[in-house]
Structures are given as C-alpha cells and as structure tokens.
N, CA, C and O atoms as a Maestro MAE file, in Angstrom:
{
 s_m_m2io_version
 :::
 2.0.0
}

f_m_ct {
 s_m_title
 :::
 protein
 m_atom[352] {
  # First column is atom index #
  i_m_mmod_type
  r_m_x_coord
  r_m_y_coord
  r_m_z_coord
  i_m_residue_number
  s_m_chain_name
  s_m_pdb_residue_name
  s_m_pdb_atom_name
  i_m_atomic_number
  :::
  1 25 103.676 95.889 106.409 1 A "MET " " N  " 7
  2 3 104.232 97.030 105.737 1 A "MET " " CA " 6
  3 2 105.726 96.780 105.558 1 A "MET " " C  " 6
  4 15 106.411 96.459 106.530 1 A "MET " " O  " 8
  5 25 106.241 96.919 104.357 2 A "PRO " " N  " 7
  6 3 107.630 96.580 104.081 2 A "PRO " " CA " 6
  7 2 108.651 97.279 104.990 2 A "PRO " " C  " 6
  8 15 109.595 96.637 105.451 2 A "PRO " " O  " 8
  9 25 108.482 98.575 105.253 3 A "ARG " " N  " 7
  10 3 109.454 99.281 106.093 3 A "ARG " " CA " 6
  11 2 109.468 98.719 107.509 3 A "ARG " " C  " 6
  12 15 110.533 98.556 108.104 3 A "ARG " " O  " 8
  13 25 108.300 98.425 108.045 4 A "ALA " " N  " 7
  14 3 108.213 97.861 109.389 4 A "ALA " " CA " 6
  15 2 108.878 96.488 109.441 4 A "ALA " " C  " 6
  16 15 109.559 96.160 110.412 4 A "ALA " " O  " 8
  17 25 108.682 95.697 108.401 5 A "LEU " " N  " 7
  18 3 109.340 94.388 108.341 5 A "LEU " " CA " 6
  19 2 110.853 94.543 108.288 5 A "LEU " " C  " 6
  20 15 111.576 93.798 108.949 5 A "LEU " " O  " 8
  21 25 111.338 95.502 107.506 6 A "ALA " " N  " 7
  22 3 112.782 95.752 107.418 6 A "ALA " " CA " 6
  23 2 113.351 96.230 108.751 6 A "ALA " " C  " 6
  24 15 114.506 95.954 109.076 6 A "ALA " " O  " 8
  25 25 112.534 96.948 109.521 7 A "ASN " " N  " 7
  26 3 112.958 97.438 110.838 7 A "ASN " " CA " 6
  27 2 112.822 96.374 111.930 7 A "ASN " " C  " 6
  28 15 113.233 96.602 113.068 7 A "ASN " " O  " 8
  29 25 112.251 95.220 111.594 8 A "PHE " " N  " 7
  30 3 111.968 94.165 112.566 8 A "PHE " " CA " 6
  31 2 111.087 94.671 113.706 8 A "PHE " " C  " 6
  32 15 111.259 94.278 114.859 8 A "PHE " " O  " 8
  33 25 110.141 95.548 113.367 9 A "ASP " " N  " 7
  34 3 109.231 96.110 114.366 9 A "ASP " " CA " 6
  35 2 107.885 96.388 113.700 9 A "ASP " " C  " 6
  36 15 107.677 97.455 113.122 9 A "ASP " " O  " 8
  37 25 106.989 95.434 113.785 10 A "THR " " N  " 7
  38 3 105.698 95.552 113.101 10 A "THR " " CA " 6
  39 2 104.566 95.951 114.042 10 A "THR " " C  " 6
  40 15 103.396 95.738 113.727 10 A "THR " " O  " 8
  41 25 104.903 96.523 115.185 11 A "ARG " " N  " 7
  42 3 103.856 96.981 116.104 11 A "ARG " " CA " 6
  43 2 103.136 98.183 115.507 11 A "ARG " " C  " 6
  44 15 103.756 99.019 114.850 11 A "ARG " " O  " 8
  45 25 101.831 98.271 115.736 12 A "GLY " " N  " 7
  46 3 101.079 99.459 115.359 12 A "GLY " " CA " 6
  47 2 100.144 99.255 114.189 12 A "GLY " " C  " 6
  48 15 99.944 98.143 113.701 12 A "GLY " " O  " 8
  49 25 99.566 100.393 113.749 13 A "PHE " " N  " 7
  50 3 98.605 100.354 112.651 13 A "PHE " " CA " 6
  51 2 98.450 101.744 112.045 13 A "PHE " " C  " 6
  52 15 98.839 102.751 112.636 13 A "PHE " " O  " 8
  53 25 97.873 101.766 110.852 14 A "ILE " " N  " 7
  54 3 97.447 102.998 110.189 14 A "ILE " " CA " 6
  55 2 95.967 102.815 109.875 14 A "ILE " " C  " 6
  56 15 95.562 101.791 109.325 14 A "ILE " " O  " 8
  57 25 95.174 103.804 110.225 15 A "LYS " " N  " 7
  58 3 93.727 103.748 109.981 15 A "LYS " " CA " 6
  59 2 93.324 104.995 109.204 15 A "LYS " " C  " 6
  60 15 93.669 106.111 109.591 15 A "LYS " " O  " 8
  61 25 92.602 104.807 108.119 16 A "ILE " " N  " 7
  62 3 92.079 105.908 107.320 16 A "ILE " " CA " 6
  63 2 90.558 105.912 107.440 16 A "ILE " " C  " 6
  64 15 89.912 104.873 107.306 16 A "ILE " " O  " 8
  65 25 90.000 107.085 107.692 17 A "VAL " " N  " 7
  66 3 88.552 107.257 107.727 17 A "VAL " " CA " 6
  67 2 88.174 108.092 106.504 17 A "VAL " " C  " 6
  68 15 88.744 109.157 106.265 17 A "VAL " " O  " 8
  69 25 87.204 107.593 105.736 18 A "ALA " " N  " 7
  70 3 86.790 108.275 104.508 18 A "ALA " " CA " 6
  71 2 85.276 108.427 104.481 18 A "ALA " " C  " 6
  72 15 84.540 107.644 105.081 18 A "ALA " " O  " 8
  73 25 84.840 109.442 103.779 19 A "GLU " " N  " 7
  74 3 83.416 109.707 103.609 19 A "GLU " " CA " 6
  75 2 82.796 108.657 102.687 19 A "GLU " " C  " 6
  76 15 83.334 108.357 101.621 19 A "GLU " " O  " 8
  77 25 81.668 108.108 103.107 20 A "ALA " " N  " 7
  78 3 80.962 107.135 102.269 20 A "ALA " " CA " 6
  79 2 80.531 107.818 100.976 20 A "ALA " " C  " 6
  80 15 80.121 108.978 100.983 20 A "ALA " " O  " 8
  81 25 80.625 107.105 99.896 21 A "GLY " " N  " 7
  82 3 80.213 107.642 98.598 21 A "GLY " " CA " 6
  83 2 81.350 108.324 97.874 21 A "GLY " " C  " 6
  84 15 81.807 107.828 96.844 21 A "GLY " " O  " 8
  85 25 81.826 109.465 98.391 22 A "SER " " N  " 7
  86 3 82.877 110.218 97.701 22 A "SER " " CA " 6
  87 2 84.266 109.656 97.958 22 A "SER " " C  " 6
  88 15 85.168 109.824 97.137 22 A "SER " " O  " 8
  89 25 84.442 108.990 99.092 23 A "GLY " " N  " 7
  90 3 85.769 108.479 99.435 23 A "GLY " " CA " 6
  91 2 86.731 109.542 99.932 23 A "GLY " " C  " 6
  92 15 87.919 109.274 100.112 23 A "GLY " " O  " 8
  93 25 86.218 110.762 100.158 24 A "ARG " " N  " 7
  94 3 87.092 111.857 100.611 24 A "ARG " " CA " 6
  95 2 87.660 111.530 101.986 24 A "ARG " " C  " 6
  96 15 86.945 111.073 102.877 24 A "ARG " " O  " 8
  97 25 88.963 111.773 102.142 25 A "LEU " " N  " 7
  98 3 89.633 111.514 103.409 25 A "LEU " " CA " 6
  99 2 89.088 112.431 104.490 25 A "LEU " " C  " 6
  100 15 88.988 113.643 104.302 25 A "LEU " " O  " 8
  101 25 88.735 111.837 105.628 26 A "LEU " " N  " 7
  102 3 88.243 112.598 106.768 26 A "LEU " " CA " 6
  103 2 89.244 112.588 107.911 26 A "LEU " " C  " 6
  104 15 89.290 113.530 108.703 26 A "LEU " " O  " 8
  105 25 90.039 111.544 108.004 27 A "GLY " " N  " 7
  106 3 91.014 111.457 109.079 27 A "GLY " " CA " 6
  107 2 91.957 110.296 108.893 27 A "GLY " " C  " 6
  108 15 91.671 109.343 108.168 27 A "GLY " " O  " 8
  109 25 93.095 110.395 109.567 28 A "VAL " " N  " 7
  110 3 94.094 109.327 109.556 28 A "VAL " " CA " 6
  111 2 94.627 109.189 110.969 28 A "VAL " " C  " 6
  112 15 94.917 110.180 111.638 28 A "VAL " " O  " 8
  113 25 94.750 107.958 111.411 29 A "GLN " " N  " 7
  114 3 95.349 107.677 112.712 29 A "GLN " " CA " 6
  115 2 96.515 106.726 112.468 29 A "GLN " " C  " 6
  116 15 96.371 105.714 111.783 29 A "GLN " " O  " 8
  117 25 97.656 107.058 113.026 30 A "ALA " " N  " 7
  118 3 98.833 106.209 112.895 30 A "ALA " " CA " 6
  119 2 99.431 106.009 114.281 30 A "ALA " " C  " 6
  120 15 99.813 106.967 114.952 30 A "ALA " " O  " 8
  121 25 99.503 104.768 114.688 31 A "VAL " " N  " 7
  122 3 100.093 104.417 115.973 31 A "VAL " " CA " 6
  123 2 101.157 103.370 115.684 31 A "VAL " " C  " 6
  124 15 100.853 102.196 115.474 31 A "VAL " " O  " 8
  125 25 102.398 103.808 115.678 32 A "ALA " " N  " 7
  126 3 103.509 102.912 115.371 32 A "ALA " " CA " 6
  127 2 104.809 103.656 115.639 32 A "ALA " " C  " 6
  128 15 104.840 104.886 115.644 32 A "ALA " " O  " 8
  129 25 105.881 102.901 115.860 33 A "PRO " " N  " 7
  130 3 107.173 103.578 115.934 33 A "PRO " " CA " 6
  131 2 107.391 104.372 114.644 33 A "PRO " " C  " 6
  132 15 107.139 103.862 113.553 33 A "PRO " " O  " 8
  133 25 107.838 105.568 114.759 34 A "GLU " " N  " 7
  134 3 108.122 106.452 113.616 34 A "GLU " " CA " 6
  135 2 106.862 106.870 112.852 34 A "GLU " " C  " 6
  136 15 106.948 107.215 111.673 34 A "GLU " " O  " 8
  137 25 105.711 106.846 113.495 35 A "ALA " " N  " 7
  138 3 104.475 107.286 112.839 35 A "ALA " " CA " 6
  139 2 104.558 108.764 112.459 35 A "ALA " " C  " 6
  140 15 103.891 109.199 111.520 35 A "ALA " " O  " 8
  141 25 105.360 109.528 113.170 36 A "GLY " " N  " 7
  142 3 105.528 110.939 112.851 36 A "GLY " " CA " 6
  143 2 106.087 111.166 111.461 36 A "GLY " " C  " 6
  144 15 105.935 112.253 110.904 36 A "GLY " " O  " 8
  145 25 106.732 110.156 110.893 37 A "GLU " " N  " 7
  146 3 107.259 110.249 109.531 37 A "GLU " " CA " 6
  147 2 106.158 110.414 108.498 37 A "GLU " " C  " 6
  148 15 106.379 111.020 107.449 37 A "GLU " " O  " 8
  149 25 104.981 109.886 108.779 38 A "LEU " " N  " 7
  150 3 103.945 109.864 107.750 38 A "LEU " " CA " 6
  151 2 102.771 110.793 108.024 38 A "LEU " " C  " 6
  152 15 101.985 111.062 107.115 38 A "LEU " " O  " 8
  153 25 102.629 111.288 109.240 39 A "ILE " " N  " 7
  154 3 101.413 112.028 109.565 39 A "ILE " " CA " 6
  155 2 101.304 113.348 108.797 39 A "ILE " " C  " 6
  156 15 100.195 113.765 108.463 39 A "ILE " " O  " 8
  157 25 102.420 114.012 108.511 40 A "GLN " " N  " 7
  158 3 102.345 115.261 107.761 40 A "GLN " " CA " 6
  159 2 101.812 115.036 106.348 40 A "GLN " " C  " 6
  160 15 101.066 115.863 105.824 40 A "GLN " " O  " 8
  161 25 102.189 113.931 105.741 41 A "THR " " N  " 7
  162 3 101.653 113.593 104.425 41 A "THR " " CA " 6
  163 2 100.144 113.384 104.508 41 A "THR " " C  " 6
  164 15 99.407 113.798 103.613 41 A "THR " " O  " 8
  165 25 99.686 112.743 105.577 42 A "ALA " " N  " 7
  166 3 98.244 112.545 105.774 42 A "ALA " " CA " 6
  167 2 97.533 113.883 105.941 42 A "ALA " " C  " 6
  168 15 96.459 114.091 105.376 42 A "ALA " " O  " 8
  169 25 98.124 114.790 106.714 43 A "VAL " " N  " 7
  170 3 97.530 116.116 106.917 43 A "VAL " " CA " 6
  171 2 97.391 116.843 105.583 43 A "VAL " " C  " 6
  172 15 96.344 117.425 105.298 43 A "VAL " " O  " 8
  173 25 98.426 116.813 104.777 44 A "LEU " " N  " 7
  174 3 98.372 117.485 103.470 44 A "LEU " " CA " 6
  175 2 97.307 116.865 102.563 44 A "LEU " " C  " 6
  176 15 96.610 117.579 101.842 44 A "LEU " " O  " 8
  177 25 97.186 115.549 102.600 45 A "ALA " " N  " 7
  178 3 96.169 114.872 101.777 45 A "ALA " " CA " 6
  179 2 94.763 115.272 102.214 45 A "ALA " " C  " 6
  180 15 93.888 115.478 101.373 45 A "ALA " " O  " 8
  181 25 94.544 115.381 103.510 46 A "ILE " " N  " 7
  182 3 93.232 115.786 104.014 46 A "ILE " " CA " 6
  183 2 92.947 117.237 103.648 46 A "ILE " " C  " 6
  184 15 91.845 117.563 103.207 46 A "ILE " " O  " 8
  185 25 93.935 118.108 103.831 47 A "ARG " " N  " 7
  186 3 93.750 119.527 103.500 47 A "ARG " " CA " 6
  187 2 93.506 119.743 102.009 47 A "ARG " " C  " 6
  188 15 92.811 120.680 101.617 47 A "ARG " " O  " 8
  189 25 94.078 118.873 101.181 48 A "ALA " " N  " 7
  190 3 93.883 118.963 99.732 48 A "ALA " " CA " 6
  191 2 92.572 118.307 99.296 48 A "ALA " " C  " 6
  192 15 92.261 118.248 98.106 48 A "ALA " " O  " 8
  193 25 91.806 117.813 100.279 49 A "ARG " " N  " 7
  194 3 90.518 117.174 100.020 49 A "ARG " " CA " 6
  195 2 90.647 115.972 99.078 49 A "ARG " " C  " 6
  196 15 89.791 115.741 98.224 49 A "ARG " " O  " 8
  197 25 91.725 115.219 99.249 50 A "MET " " N  " 7
  198 3 91.944 114.033 98.430 50 A "MET " " CA " 6
  199 2 90.989 112.919 98.833 50 A "MET " " C  " 6
  200 15 90.505 112.865 99.963 50 A "MET " " O  " 8
  201 25 90.736 112.045 97.888 51 A "SER " " N  " 7
  202 3 89.942 110.849 98.172 51 A "SER " " CA " 6
  203 2 90.902 109.693 98.484 51 A "SER " " C  " 6
  204 15 92.113 109.789 98.284 51 A "SER " " O  " 8
  205 25 90.327 108.623 98.971 52 A "VAL " " N  " 7
  206 3 91.127 107.421 99.222 52 A "VAL " " CA " 6
  207 2 91.779 106.961 97.921 52 A "VAL " " C  " 6
  208 15 92.940 106.551 97.916 52 A "VAL " " O  " 8
  209 25 91.038 107.027 96.828 53 A "GLN " " N  " 7
  210 3 91.590 106.611 95.540 53 A "GLN " " CA " 6
  211 2 92.734 107.520 95.104 53 A "GLN " " C  " 6
  212 15 93.730 107.044 94.559 53 A "GLN " " O  " 8
  213 25 92.601 108.829 95.338 54 A "ASP " " N  " 7
  214 3 93.698 109.752 95.029 54 A "ASP " " CA " 6
  215 2 94.958 109.349 95.788 54 A "ASP " " C  " 6
  216 15 96.047 109.302 95.214 54 A "ASP " " O  " 8
  217 25 94.809 109.062 97.065 55 A "LEU " " N  " 7
  218 3 95.954 108.676 97.890 55 A "LEU " " CA " 6
  219 2 96.532 107.341 97.434 55 A "LEU " " C  " 6
  220 15 97.750 107.170 97.391 55 A "LEU " " O  " 8
  221 25 95.672 106.410 97.098 56 A "ALA " " N  " 7
  222 3 96.125 105.091 96.637 56 A "ALA " " CA " 6
  223 2 96.890 105.181 95.323 56 A "ALA " " C  " 6
  224 15 97.725 104.323 95.037 56 A "ALA " " O  " 8
  225 25 96.620 106.199 94.525 57 A "ASN " " N  " 7
  226 3 97.274 106.352 93.220 57 A "ASN " " CA " 6
  227 2 98.559 107.180 93.264 57 A "ASN " " C  " 6
  228 15 99.237 107.318 92.246 57 A "ASN " " O  " 8
  229 25 98.900 107.728 94.426 58 A "GLN " " N  " 7
  230 3 100.112 108.546 94.548 58 A "GLN " " CA " 6
  231 2 101.363 107.671 94.513 58 A "GLN " " C  " 6
  232 15 101.318 106.483 94.832 58 A "GLN " " O  " 8
  233 25 102.468 108.281 94.122 59 A "LEU " " N  " 7
  234 3 103.760 107.603 94.169 59 A "LEU " " CA " 6
  235 2 104.394 107.873 95.527 59 A "LEU " " C  " 6
  236 15 104.499 109.023 95.953 59 A "LEU " " O  " 8
  237 25 104.812 106.815 96.201 60 A "PHE " " N  " 7
  238 3 105.507 106.932 97.473 60 A "PHE " " CA " 6
  239 2 106.815 106.167 97.371 60 A "PHE " " C  " 6
  240 15 106.868 105.120 96.726 60 A "PHE " " O  " 8
  241 25 107.862 106.668 97.993 61 A "PRO " " N  " 7
  242 3 109.133 105.935 97.946 61 A "PRO " " CA " 6
  243 2 108.991 104.571 98.613 61 A "PRO " " C  " 6
  244 15 108.391 104.442 99.681 61 A "PRO " " O  " 8
  245 25 109.548 103.567 97.967 62 A "TYR " " N  " 7
  246 3 109.515 102.218 98.518 62 A "TYR " " CA " 6
  247 2 110.418 102.132 99.739 62 A "TYR " " C  " 6
  248 15 111.484 102.745 99.796 62 A "TYR " " O  " 8
  249 25 109.979 101.387 100.670 63 A "LEU " " N  " 7
  250 3 110.663 101.107 101.917 63 A "LEU " " CA " 6
  251 2 110.750 102.335 102.821 63 A "LEU " " C  " 6
  252 15 111.775 102.608 103.446 63 A "LEU " " O  " 8
  253 25 109.633 103.065 102.865 64 A "THR " " N  " 7
  254 3 109.503 104.172 103.815 64 A "THR " " CA " 6
  255 2 108.214 103.962 104.600 64 A "THR " " C  " 6
  256 15 107.319 103.241 104.160 64 A "THR " " O  " 8
  257 25 108.128 104.589 105.748 65 A "MET " " N  " 7
  258 3 106.907 104.480 106.549 65 A "MET " " CA " 6
  259 2 105.715 105.098 105.829 65 A "MET " " C  " 6
  260 15 104.597 104.593 105.937 65 A "MET " " O  " 8
  261 25 105.940 106.181 105.100 66 A "VAL " " N  " 7
  262 3 104.842 106.874 104.427 66 A "VAL " " CA " 6
  263 2 104.194 106.004 103.345 66 A "VAL " " C  " 6
  264 15 103.041 106.231 102.979 66 A "VAL " " O  " 8
  265 25 104.912 105.031 102.843 67 A "GLU " " N  " 7
  266 3 104.330 104.094 101.876 67 A "GLU " " CA " 6
  267 2 103.134 103.367 102.499 67 A "GLU " " C  " 6
  268 15 102.244 102.910 101.782 67 A "GLU " " O  " 8
  269 25 103.113 103.262 103.811 68 A "GLY " " N  " 7
  270 3 101.999 102.628 104.505 68 A "GLY " " CA " 6
  271 2 100.676 103.332 104.268 68 A "GLY " " C  " 6
  272 15 99.624 102.693 104.275 68 A "GLY " " O  " 8
  273 25 100.714 104.658 104.054 69 A "LEU " " N  " 7
  274 3 99.485 105.387 103.724 69 A "LEU " " CA " 6
  275 2 98.888 104.882 102.420 69 A "LEU " " C  " 6
  276 15 97.680 104.669 102.315 69 A "LEU " " O  " 8
  277 25 99.747 104.693 101.436 70 A "LYS " " N  " 7
  278 3 99.274 104.202 100.142 70 A "LYS " " CA " 6
  279 2 98.700 102.790 100.286 70 A "LYS " " C  " 6
  280 15 97.623 102.498 99.766 70 A "LYS " " O  " 8
  281 25 99.418 101.923 100.987 71 A "LEU " " N  " 7
  282 3 98.939 100.560 101.175 71 A "LEU " " CA " 6
  283 2 97.602 100.541 101.912 71 A "LEU " " C  " 6
  284 15 96.703 99.774 101.565 71 A "LEU " " O  " 8
  285 25 97.479 101.383 102.921 72 A "CYS " " N  " 7
  286 3 96.223 101.464 103.670 72 A "CYS " " CA " 6
  287 2 95.094 101.951 102.767 72 A "CYS " " C  " 6
  288 15 93.994 101.398 102.802 72 A "CYS " " O  " 8
  289 25 95.350 102.970 101.965 73 A "ALA " " N  " 7
  290 3 94.339 103.493 101.042 73 A "ALA " " CA " 6
  291 2 93.941 102.437 100.015 73 A "ALA " " C  " 6
  292 15 92.776 102.356 99.626 73 A "ALA " " O  " 8
  293 25 94.896 101.638 99.579 74 A "GLN " " N  " 7
  294 3 94.601 100.603 98.588 74 A "GLN " " CA " 6
  295 2 93.694 99.514 99.143 74 A "GLN " " C  " 6
  296 15 93.019 98.829 98.375 74 A "GLN " " O  " 8
  297 25 93.664 99.339 100.461 75 A "THR " " N  " 7
  298 3 92.819 98.287 101.033 75 A "THR " " CA " 6
  299 2 91.336 98.584 100.875 75 A "THR " " C  " 6
  300 15 90.509 97.693 101.072 75 A "THR " " O  " 8
  301 25 90.981 99.817 100.523 76 A "PHE " " N  " 7
  302 3 89.570 100.140 100.302 76 A "PHE " " CA " 6
  303 2 89.029 99.431 99.059 76 A "PHE " " C  " 6
  304 15 87.830 99.170 98.958 76 A "PHE " " O  " 8
  305 25 89.920 99.123 98.116 77 A "THR " " N  " 7
  306 3 89.460 98.499 96.867 77 A "THR " " CA " 6
  307 2 90.223 97.246 96.469 77 A "THR " " C  " 6
  308 15 89.808 96.542 95.548 77 A "THR " " O  " 8
  309 25 91.335 96.950 97.148 78 A "LYS " " N  " 7
  310 3 92.177 95.810 96.745 78 A "LYS " " CA " 6
  311 2 92.667 95.045 97.961 78 A "LYS " " C  " 6
  312 15 92.695 95.569 99.075 78 A "LYS " " O  " 8
  313 25 93.046 93.824 97.735 79 A "ASP " " N  " 7
  314 3 93.699 93.001 98.742 79 A "ASP " " CA " 6
  315 2 95.196 93.236 98.606 79 A "ASP " " C  " 6
  316 15 95.824 92.717 97.684 79 A "ASP " " O  " 8
  317 25 95.778 94.023 99.526 80 A "VAL " " N  " 7
  318 3 97.190 94.402 99.381 80 A "VAL " " CA " 6
  319 2 98.124 93.211 99.496 80 A "VAL " " C  " 6
  320 15 99.261 93.286 99.029 80 A "VAL " " O  " 8
  321 25 97.689 92.123 100.095 81 A "THR " " N  " 7
  322 3 98.574 90.956 100.141 81 A "THR " " CA " 6
  323 2 98.828 90.409 98.746 81 A "THR " " C  " 6
  324 15 99.798 89.682 98.529 81 A "THR " " O  " 8
  325 25 97.959 90.757 97.797 82 A "GLN " " N  " 7
  326 3 98.151 90.359 96.416 82 A "GLN " " CA " 6
  327 2 99.015 91.345 95.620 82 A "GLN " " C  " 6
  328 15 99.405 91.053 94.490 82 A "GLN " " O  " 8
  329 25 99.312 92.505 96.204 83 A "LEU " " N  " 7
  330 3 100.056 93.546 95.496 83 A "LEU " " CA " 6
  331 2 101.531 93.587 95.836 83 A "LEU " " C  " 6
  332 15 102.346 93.980 95.002 83 A "LEU " " O  " 8
  333 25 101.886 93.190 97.039 84 A "SER " " N  " 7
  334 3 103.263 93.351 97.503 84 A "SER " " CA " 6
  335 2 103.758 92.054 98.116 84 A "SER " " C  " 6
  336 15 103.027 91.360 98.823 84 A "SER " " O  " 8
  337 25 104.991 91.747 97.836 85 A "CYS " " N  " 7
  338 3 105.591 90.555 98.434 85 A "CYS " " CA " 6
  339 2 105.755 90.714 99.941 85 A "CYS " " C  " 6
  340 15 105.850 89.720 100.662 85 A "CYS " " O  " 8
  341 25 105.790 91.942 100.417 86 A "CYS " " N  " 7
  342 3 106.108 92.199 101.819 86 A "CYS " " CA " 6
  343 2 104.929 92.719 102.632 86 A "CYS " " C  " 6
  344 15 105.057 92.849 103.850 86 A "CYS " " O  " 8
  345 25 103.804 93.017 102.027 87 A "ALA " " N  " 7
  346 3 102.701 93.660 102.735 87 A "ALA " " CA " 6
  347 2 101.945 92.700 103.639 87 A "ALA " " C  " 6
  348 15 101.350 93.130 104.627 87 A "ALA " " O  " 8
  349 25 101.953 91.425 103.328 88 A "GLY " " N  " 7
  350 3 101.186 90.475 104.113 88 A "GLY " " CA " 6
  351 2 101.947 90.000 105.267 88 A "GLY " " C  " 6
  352 15 101.446 89.186 106.043 88 A "GLY " " O  " 8
  :::
 }
 m_bond[351] {
  # First column is bond index #
  i_m_from
  i_m_to
  i_m_order
  :::
  1 1 2 1
  2 2 3 1
  3 3 4 2
  4 3 5 1
  5 5 6 1
  6 6 7 1
  7 7 8 2
  8 7 9 1
  9 9 10 1
  10 10 11 1
  11 11 12 2
  12 11 13 1
  13 13 14 1
  14 14 15 1
  15 15 16 2
  16 15 17 1
  17 17 18 1
  18 18 19 1
  19 19 20 2
  20 19 21 1
  21 21 22 1
  22 22 23 1
  23 23 24 2
  24 23 25 1
  25 25 26 1
  26 26 27 1
  27 27 28 2
  28 27 29 1
  29 29 30 1
  30 30 31 1
  31 31 32 2
  32 31 33 1
  33 33 34 1
  34 34 35 1
  35 35 36 2
  36 35 37 1
  37 37 38 1
  38 38 39 1
  39 39 40 2
  40 39 41 1
  41 41 42 1
  42 42 43 1
  43 43 44 2
  44 43 45 1
  45 45 46 1
  46 46 47 1
  47 47 48 2
  48 47 49 1
  49 49 50 1
  50 50 51 1
  51 51 52 2
  52 51 53 1
  53 53 54 1
  54 54 55 1
  55 55 56 2
  56 55 57 1
  57 57 58 1
  58 58 59 1
  59 59 60 2
  60 59 61 1
  61 61 62 1
  62 62 63 1
  63 63 64 2
  64 63 65 1
  65 65 66 1
  66 66 67 1
  67 67 68 2
  68 67 69 1
  69 69 70 1
  70 70 71 1
  71 71 72 2
  72 71 73 1
  73 73 74 1
  74 74 75 1
  75 75 76 2
  76 75 77 1
  77 77 78 1
  78 78 79 1
  79 79 80 2
  80 79 81 1
  81 81 82 1
  82 82 83 1
  83 83 84 2
  84 83 85 1
  85 85 86 1
  86 86 87 1
  87 87 88 2
  88 87 89 1
  89 89 90 1
  90 90 91 1
  91 91 92 2
  92 91 93 1
  93 93 94 1
  94 94 95 1
  95 95 96 2
  96 95 97 1
  97 97 98 1
  98 98 99 1
  99 99 100 2
  100 99 101 1
  101 101 102 1
  102 102 103 1
  103 103 104 2
  104 103 105 1
  105 105 106 1
  106 106 107 1
  107 107 108 2
  108 107 109 1
  109 109 110 1
  110 110 111 1
  111 111 112 2
  112 111 113 1
  113 113 114 1
  114 114 115 1
  115 115 116 2
  116 115 117 1
  117 117 118 1
  118 118 119 1
  119 119 120 2
  120 119 121 1
  121 121 122 1
  122 122 123 1
  123 123 124 2
  124 123 125 1
  125 125 126 1
  126 126 127 1
  127 127 128 2
  128 127 129 1
  129 129 130 1
  130 130 131 1
  131 131 132 2
  132 131 133 1
  133 133 134 1
  134 134 135 1
  135 135 136 2
  136 135 137 1
  137 137 138 1
  138 138 139 1
  139 139 140 2
  140 139 141 1
  141 141 142 1
  142 142 143 1
  143 143 144 2
  144 143 145 1
  145 145 146 1
  146 146 147 1
  147 147 148 2
  148 147 149 1
  149 149 150 1
  150 150 151 1
  151 151 152 2
  152 151 153 1
  153 153 154 1
  154 154 155 1
  155 155 156 2
  156 155 157 1
  157 157 158 1
  158 158 159 1
  159 159 160 2
  160 159 161 1
  161 161 162 1
  162 162 163 1
  163 163 164 2
  164 163 165 1
  165 165 166 1
  166 166 167 1
  167 167 168 2
  168 167 169 1
  169 169 170 1
  170 170 171 1
  171 171 172 2
  172 171 173 1
  173 173 174 1
  174 174 175 1
  175 175 176 2
  176 175 177 1
  177 177 178 1
  178 178 179 1
  179 179 180 2
  180 179 181 1
  181 181 182 1
  182 182 183 1
  183 183 184 2
  184 183 185 1
  185 185 186 1
  186 186 187 1
  187 187 188 2
  188 187 189 1
  189 189 190 1
  190 190 191 1
  191 191 192 2
  192 191 193 1
  193 193 194 1
  194 194 195 1
  195 195 196 2
  196 195 197 1
  197 197 198 1
  198 198 199 1
  199 199 200 2
  200 199 201 1
  201 201 202 1
  202 202 203 1
  203 203 204 2
  204 203 205 1
  205 205 206 1
  206 206 207 1
  207 207 208 2
  208 207 209 1
  209 209 210 1
  210 210 211 1
  211 211 212 2
  212 211 213 1
  213 213 214 1
  214 214 215 1
  215 215 216 2
  216 215 217 1
  217 217 218 1
  218 218 219 1
  219 219 220 2
  220 219 221 1
  221 221 222 1
  222 222 223 1
  223 223 224 2
  224 223 225 1
  225 225 226 1
  226 226 227 1
  227 227 228 2
  228 227 229 1
  229 229 230 1
  230 230 231 1
  231 231 232 2
  232 231 233 1
  233 233 234 1
  234 234 235 1
  235 235 236 2
  236 235 237 1
  237 237 238 1
  238 238 239 1
  239 239 240 2
  240 239 241 1
  241 241 242 1
  242 242 243 1
  243 243 244 2
  244 243 245 1
  245 245 246 1
  246 246 247 1
  247 247 248 2
  248 247 249 1
  249 249 250 1
  250 250 251 1
  251 251 252 2
  252 251 253 1
  253 253 254 1
  254 254 255 1
  255 255 256 2
  256 255 257 1
  257 257 258 1
  258 258 259 1
  259 259 260 2
  260 259 261 1
  261 261 262 1
  262 262 263 1
  263 263 264 2
  264 263 265 1
  265 265 266 1
  266 266 267 1
  267 267 268 2
  268 267 269 1
  269 269 270 1
  270 270 271 1
  271 271 272 2
  272 271 273 1
  273 273 274 1
  274 274 275 1
  275 275 276 2
  276 275 277 1
  277 277 278 1
  278 278 279 1
  279 279 280 2
  280 279 281 1
  281 281 282 1
  282 282 283 1
  283 283 284 2
  284 283 285 1
  285 285 286 1
  286 286 287 1
  287 287 288 2
  288 287 289 1
  289 289 290 1
  290 290 291 1
  291 291 292 2
  292 291 293 1
  293 293 294 1
  294 294 295 1
  295 295 296 2
  296 295 297 1
  297 297 298 1
  298 298 299 1
  299 299 300 2
  300 299 301 1
  301 301 302 1
  302 302 303 1
  303 303 304 2
  304 303 305 1
  305 305 306 1
  306 306 307 1
  307 307 308 2
  308 307 309 1
  309 309 310 1
  310 310 311 1
  311 311 312 2
  312 311 313 1
  313 313 314 1
  314 314 315 1
  315 315 316 2
  316 315 317 1
  317 317 318 1
  318 318 319 1
  319 319 320 2
  320 319 321 1
  321 321 322 1
  322 322 323 1
  323 323 324 2
  324 323 325 1
  325 325 326 1
  326 326 327 1
  327 327 328 2
  328 327 329 1
  329 329 330 1
  330 330 331 1
  331 331 332 2
  332 331 333 1
  333 333 334 1
  334 334 335 1
  335 335 336 2
  336 335 337 1
  337 337 338 1
  338 338 339 1
  339 339 340 2
  340 339 341 1
  341 341 342 1
  342 342 343 1
  343 343 344 2
  344 343 345 1
  345 345 346 1
  346 346 347 1
  347 347 348 2
  348 347 349 1
  349 349 350 1
  350 350 351 1
  351 351 352 2
  :::
 }
}
C-alpha cells in the first residue's frame, strides 16, 4: 500500500468480506498502524450496502491509508500489482 510504504511501516493488513454472488460488503477488518483512519469509511460503505465493485470504483485520495480499502476491493477482480507502481 503506497501510504504504508511512504511511512516505512508495512505491518498489517486489510481484509474485506463480501457476499458471494452479489459482492455486497459484509465486513472489513483492518489491523495496521493508523487503521482507525480508514475504518469509518468501511462502516459507511457497509451501511450503504455497497458492493466490492462499488468500493473499488470510488475515488480515494492518493497516499492515504483509506486508499487501501480501494486497493483491497480491487483485488476481487484485478491484480493490483499491475495497477500501481507502489502496491506490490
């Protein structure tokens, strides 16, 4: 994740759980320094009944922790190492 690389601290992970078939978000787990930066966005996405694809298509500011939600959502359909110079 680009922000973690910029912080020189890549410990942790983001995990998205989605409903099979519809792709509707069921849960998000974030364990990382500054994970609190992104969890509220995950809560809002779940409450809005967004799908993984909806989340993957959102605009997120570059070089923020919350951008990790988008990258994680994109892994359901794409290889993110092919999308970002910094994601791999």
